[in-house]
C-alpha positions in Angstrom: -138.2 -292.9 -29.6 -135.4 -290.9 -31.1 -133.0 -292.3 -28.3 -133.7 -295.9 -29.6 -132.4 -294.9 -33.5 -128.7 -295.5 -34.1 -127.4 -292.7 -35.9 -124.2 -293.1 -37.6 -121.6 -290.2 -38.5 -122.6 -288.9 -42.2 -119.5 -289.0 -44.7 -119.5 -288.3 -48.3 -122.5 -285.4 -48.2 -121.6 -281.8 -48.6 -123.9 -278.9 -48.7 -122.6 -275.4 -50.7 -124.3 -272.4 -51.0 -123.1 -271.1 -54.7 -124.1 -268.4 -57.1 -124.9 -268.8 -61.0 -125.8 -266.7 -63.3 -129.4 -267.4 -64.6 -130.8 -265.3 -67.9 -128.0 -262.8 -66.9 -129.0 -262.2 -63.7 -127.0 -263.5 -60.7 -129.1 -266.0 -58.5 -127.8 -268.3 -55.1 -128.7 -271.5 -54.4 -128.2 -274.2 -51.9 -127.0 -277.6 -52.9 -126.3 -281.0 -51.7 -123.5 -283.0 -53.1 -123.3 -286.9 -52.4 -119.6 -288.2 -52.9 -120.9 -291.4 -51.8 -120.5 -294.2 -54.5 -124.2 -295.3 -53.3 -127.4 -293.5 -53.5 -129.4 -291.6 -50.7 -132.9 -292.4 -50.4 -135.5 -289.8 -48.6 -133.4 -287.2 -48.3 -135.3 -284.7 -46.2 -133.9 -281.0 -45.6 -135.1 -278.3 -43.4 -133.9 -274.9 -43.8 -134.0 -272.1 -41.4 -132.3 -268.5 -40.7 -131.7 -266.8 -37.6 -130.1 -264.1 -36.0 -129.9 -260.3 -35.2 -130.0 -257.3 -37.6 -129.9 -254.1 -36.4 -130.3 -254.9 -33.2 -133.4 -256.7 -33.7 -133.9 -260.9 -33.8 -135.1 -262.1 -36.9 -136.1 -265.5 -37.7 -137.2 -266.9 -41.4 -139.8 -269.5 -41.8 -138.7 -273.0 -41.6 -138.7 -274.6 -45.2 -138.9 -278.4 -46.0 -137.7 -280.4 -48.7 -137.9 -284.1 -49.8 -135.5 -285.8 -52.4 -136.8 -289.2 -52.8 -133.3 -290.2 -54.3 -130.2 -288.7 -54.7 -127.5 -290.7 -57.0 -124.5 -291.8 -56.6 -121.7 -289.1 -56.7 -124.6 -286.4 -57.9 -125.8 -282.9 -57.0 -129.3 -281.4 -56.4 -130.2 -277.9 -56.1 -132.1 -277.9 -52.6 -133.6 -274.2 -52.7 -132.8 -270.7 -54.0 -131.5 -268.5 -51.3 -131.9 -264.5 -51.0 -128.6 -263.1 -50.4 -130.1 -260.8 -48.0 -130.2 -263.6 -45.9 -126.7 -264.0 -45.6 -126.8 -261.6 -42.6 -128.2 -264.3 -40.4 -127.1 -267.9 -39.8 -128.7 -270.2 -41.9 -129.2 -273.7 -40.9 -129.6 -277.1 -42.8 -130.8 -280.2 -41.1 -130.2 -283.0 -43.6 -131.6 -286.5 -42.9 -131.5 -289.6 -45.2 -131.2 -293.3 -45.7 -128.6 -295.5 -47.2 -130.1 -299.3 -47.5 -131.7 -299.1 -44.1 -129.5 -297.0 -42.1 -130.7 -293.4 -41.2 -128.0 -290.6 -41.4 -128.2 -287.2 -40.2 -126.4 -284.0 -39.8 -126.9 -280.0 -39.5 -125.1 -277.7 -41.5 -124.5 -274.2 -40.4 -123.6 -271.1 -42.2 -122.8 -268.8 -39.6 -123.4 -264.9 -39.9 -120.4 -263.7 -42.1 -119.9 -267.3 -43.9 -120.7 -265.8 -47.5 -118.4 -262.7 -47.1 -116.4 -262.3 -50.1 -113.4 -263.6 -48.4 -114.9 -267.0 -48.0 -116.3 -267.6 -51.7 -114.3 -269.9 -53.4 -114.5 -271.9 -56.4 -116.6 -275.2 -56.1 -114.8 -278.0 -58.2 -118.4 -280.1 -57.9 -120.5 -277.5 -58.7 -118.4 -275.6 -61.4 -119.7 -272.6 -59.3 -118.3 -269.8 -57.0 -119.4 -270.1 -53.2 -119.0 -271.6 -50.0 -118.6 -275.2 -49.2 -119.9 -277.1 -46.1 -118.6 -280.7 -45.3 
C-alpha cells in the first residue's frame, strides 16, 4: 500500500517548459533536468492540463511517459507542448528511483506561468522558458 512506502524529498530534479527553434519554427517542450551526481532509474511522468477557458471547464488527456534511465547531471525532453495549453494549469507528476529508493514530486505550472514576464534564460538548456524546482 502507498502508506507503507517511504517517499524521500526530491532534490536536484527540475522541470522546465522552454522554447526552441526547430526547422525555422518556434516549438515548446517540457524537459526534465537531473542535477544529481547519480542516475535516476525508471523515471515515470504523467502530465495533464486543467482549468477554465472562457467560463468553460477544460481538461486534457493524461499522458504517461517512462524514461528507463536518466544519467547523472543530464537532461531529457519529455514531450512537446502546444502553447494553447498555457491557458490551463499544467501538472506533471514525476516518480523515479535512485538505487532502491523511490522519489516523487508534483510540478505544477499554474495558469499564467508562461506569460512573457516569467520567461527567462534557462542556463542548463541554453533555451528561454520557465524553470520549476
